N, C-alpha and C positions, 0 to 999 in steps of 0.2 A: 078500372076494371078486365082482366083478362076474360076472353072471349074466345072459344075455336081455337084454342091453344094444343100447338101441337108438340112433342119431344125435342123436334128439328130447331122451330123457332124459339123455346125456351134455350139449347145450346148455343145459339145466336145472341142471345141477351148479352151475357159477359162480355161478350168482342165488342158490342155497342159501347157497353159502358164503360168498358179501358177507353175506349177513343173519346167519348165526352168527357171524362176523368182527365186526359189530358187534355183538350182540347180547353176545358174550363181552369186547368191551373195555368195553360197558357195566356189565359186572358183574351180568348176568342169567342165573340159574342154570338154568332149565327153559322149555319153550316148548312149546305144544300147536298141533298141527298145523291144528285152526282159525286159530289166531295168523298161523300160516306161512301161510296161505291168503289172511287179509287183505293180508300183506305183498306176496305173489306174486302174486295173484288166479289163483293154480293152487287148482283142486278139494284139497280133505283128503285124498281119497282119492287123487287123482294124487300127490299129495308123499309121502303113506306108502306107496306103488308105489314110486316114484323112490328114496327115501333105501332102503326092505327091500330093493332091489335090490343095494345095494352094503354090506348086512350089517348097516344103521344102524337101530336098532327101537328104537319108543318103548315106554313102558310107560302101558297104560290106566289113565287117571284122574291120571296126573303130564304124560306128555308126551315130549320129549324133555331130556336132559340137555345143553345146551348147549356147554358143553368137549368132552364127547365127542365129538360130532359136527362140531364145527368141526375139531379135531385130525383126526376120521377124515375128511373130506371133504379137508382140506390136503393129507393123504396120498393118497389116491385120485386129486385133480387134479395129482401130482406135484412139489407146490406147499413139500414138506421137503428140496429140496436145489437146488442152484444149475445154472441154467442157461448158458451163453452164446450171448449174440446177435449179428450182426451187422447192418447195416441199409446199405440202397444206395436213394440218393436222399434228400438231406437239405436239401427244402427246407420249405414250412410244414410237411406233415405229416408228414415226416421229424425235424421238432425239434418238432414236439406230442409226438411217441412217444418220443423220447430223454429231454426235458426232462419227462417226468410220473415221478416218484418213485414212485407207486402200484407199477408194476413191479419196480424195482431191491430195494422192501420187500416182494415177495414171491418174488426169488429171481430175477428174471430180469437179469442183468447184460448189457451193451452193451460189447463188446471193441473192435469196430471199425468206421467208419465211411465211408462210399467215395462218391464223387459224379464225375461226367466234366465238371460246371463248374468250368473254371478260375476264376472267383470265390470258390465253395466251397471249394476243396482248400488246405488248409492250416490252416483256420479252426478250432478248439476248441466243442466241446460236451461242458459235463458233464466237462471234462477231457480229452477223448478228441480226437484232431486225426484229420481228413478226410482219408484217401488218395484217389488217385488209382485210379477202378476198376480199371486196369489192375495193380496192386499185389495185387489180390484170391488172385490163386492160390499168389502167394508168403506172401503174409499166412496162407493157410489151410493151410502148410506147417507153420507153427512152432506153431499156436496150434488147439484143439478147439473148434469150434463147434456148437451143438446147433438152432439156429434162424435161417434166413436172415430178414430185413424186408425186402417191398420196397414202397419209397415214392416208384416214378418213372413217370413218365406209359405210356400203355398201348402207346404206341412202343418205349420201352426196356424194358418188363417182362418180354419174352420172351427179349432177350438175357440178361437179368441171371439169369433164371431157368433159364436155359441152362450158365452158368458156374455158378448154384448147385450146380446138377446136376453139373458136370464135375468138383468140389470135393468131393463126397462128402454135400452136406447135407441130409438127410432128413426135415427138417419147414421148412416157408414159410407165411410169414404175408404174405399178397398183399393189397396196400391199394391197386394197377393197376387201373382197371375194365377187365378183358379174363382173358379165360380163358389158365390157363397149359396147354401140352401135357409132361409130366414123365412121367417114367419112375412106374409105377403104387406102386412102393415108398414114393414121398415124399408125403409127407403136404403138402397144400397145404389150407390155411384163409383163403376169401378173406372181406375187410370191405371188400361194396361199398355205398361212401357214397350213392352215384347212387340204386343199388336201394333202398335202405333209406327214403332222401329220396322217391324218387317212393311207395314204398307208404304213407308215411305221408302224403302228398299224397293218395292215392288214398282212404284211411279216412275223411280229411278232407272230403274231396267226400261220401262216402258219409253221413257225419253230417251236412254241410249240405243233403244231398238228404232226410232227415229218413229214411235208410232203416234208421239204425240207431245203439245209446246206446253209452256207454263200454262199458256190462257187454255188452254184446252183441259188443263185440271182442274182450270178453275171453274169452266161452263161445261165438261166434256167428261169428264174422269168418266163419271157412272154409264160411261158408255162404249169403255174398253172392254174386251172381250178378247178369250184366247182362240188364236185361229189356229187348230190341230193341222191342217194340209201344208200352213205357211212356218209353223215351229214357231211363232212369236204371239205378242200382244199386235191388236192392229183398234182402230175406230171400228166400231159396229155401223152396217146401215142403215141409214134412218129408212122406215118403210113408209111411204106415201099412200095416197090416197088410190084405187086403182083406178087409170084411166077409163074412160068409157068408149066404148070403141066405135067406129063414127059406119055409121050408114052408109 
């Protein structure tokens, strides 16, 4: 059982899962924390601490049993049972999500698609007919919905989110570039595509400026600061303990 878990550790778990899933599929039986470090760019000690938090312990001189950890992570992430999803906004992003076989193989099943665009209503994707968003409340009365996906514009996202809240959805996967004001009991996972691109561009600018290397990005990106005098980004200076004056 997880203990003293942080949100950062939770966000690292899917990375571990994908790696162990790949190793398991390739017939690899064991893997060391140092090998996992080379895959993830996390330190070996960080990996051991993360996995230990969820009771996944390796053996010194052996490492981790791939099948055991793979199954453990699958259970921890809740990927060992089916979840029903609906999606509102069947545009380019929405269609890409719907047509990804990766989600269904991990237990995520889309059972309803909704849109307000007359040109989309009535079309089918993966055998699911797109309904008018006005039908959403009636649909929810006859179906169990675990997760609601939002793939509409920021102007429409809040209205969709309020409808999700009204019909009792407790988890929202939001692709709209906006902050949703929902009940505190509703879990919201935002996927800010533009912010991710801006972050990538920022790091690229730092690298082009000679501020830091790829290794710095992995290990010390959080220590990058903007130097007004230099007019560029640079590594922050580490502050050590002050030296004692000699007598």
